[in-house]
N, C-alpha and C positions, 0 to 999 in steps of 0.2 A: 910539224908541215914546213917544211923546204920550198924556200919563196921558189923557186928553180923549177923545183915540181908543178908549184903552184901554176905558173908564167908556161909552162910547156901545157899543160893542160886545156887553159885560156886561147893558147893560139892554137892548140889541136882542134878545141871545139869551132870557135873561129872559124874557120880553114875549113870544119866538115858541113857547119849549118850553112854557110856563104855557099857552098858547091851546091849544099841542097836545093835554094831557093834559087841560085840564078838557072841550074841544071833545068829547071821545071821540072821537078822529081815533085816539089807538092803541085796538087791540082787543085786546090782549092780558089775562085780566080780572082781573091781579095788578096791573094798574095800574089805581087807583081815582083816578075823577076829584077828587077831593077833596085830594089830593096840592098838596103848594105847593113851588114852587121859593121855594128861601132866601134863593139866593143864587147867581152864578157868577160866575167868577174864569178871567179869560183870562190863559195866557202873554206876556209881554211881547213875543216876535214875532209872537202869534197862533194858533198849528198847536196848541195845544191848550185845551182851557176843563174846568173841575172845575166839576161842576155841583150844587150841596149841598139834595136833596129833606129836604121833613120832612111828616109827620104826626100825627097827635093819635088814633093809636090804637096797636094793640098793634106790640112793636116786631119780630114774625115781618113781619108784615104791610108794614112800609114794608121790611125785607130783602127780602122776593120782591116788590116795587114797584122796590127801586132794581137788584136783579136782571135783573128784565124791563123796565127802562131800558135799563139794560150790554147788555142784548138785542137793542133799538132801536137804539139808538143810531144808527148806518149808515143808519137809512129815514128820522131823526129829521133826522141834519144832511141829505141830501136834502131832505127838505124843506124845513131852513132855506137851504140853497144854492139854492133855488128865488127866496126871497122877498129878498136878502142880495147887496149891491151889491160881493162880493168878489171875490179870484181863489181867494182859498180861501176854503172855512169850516175853523173848529178842530176839531179832533176830540174830539168828546163824554166824561166819563168823567163819569155818577153816583155822589155820595157818600151816605150818611144823615145825615139835618142832629137831631140831637135837640133842640135848643135850645128850640121851640116847645114839646114836651113840658116840659121842664124850669122853660120860664115858668109853664107853669100848673101843675104837681107846690108850684113855688116860693110861686105865689098862695094854692092849695091853701090850702099848711101856714101860712102869716101869716091867713089867714079862720079857719081852725084855733085859732091861739095865741088871736084875737082875742075867739072865741068863750067 
């Protein structure tokens, strides 16, 4: 599989999933519209995709949102399939990503050291 094609599919998935989340299309109250799609990694055969979700808030809220997204993965996949020009849509798996929160924490620590 071409590396360029993988990156294009990842970019498309990131954009579409981000739009579904921020647009309020997903009605589950655990899915906050401030969730961020931190990245998408598609398998070489395009059959599966890991979607990394970050949120600057409590870890429990992020875990609940990831569980809700995994529960809605079939619905999200169908919404994406309607816009994607591929024979098969990758199976989505949502995972929590702490990098955004860790970045803010490091920045705050550096700021505290400077004061």
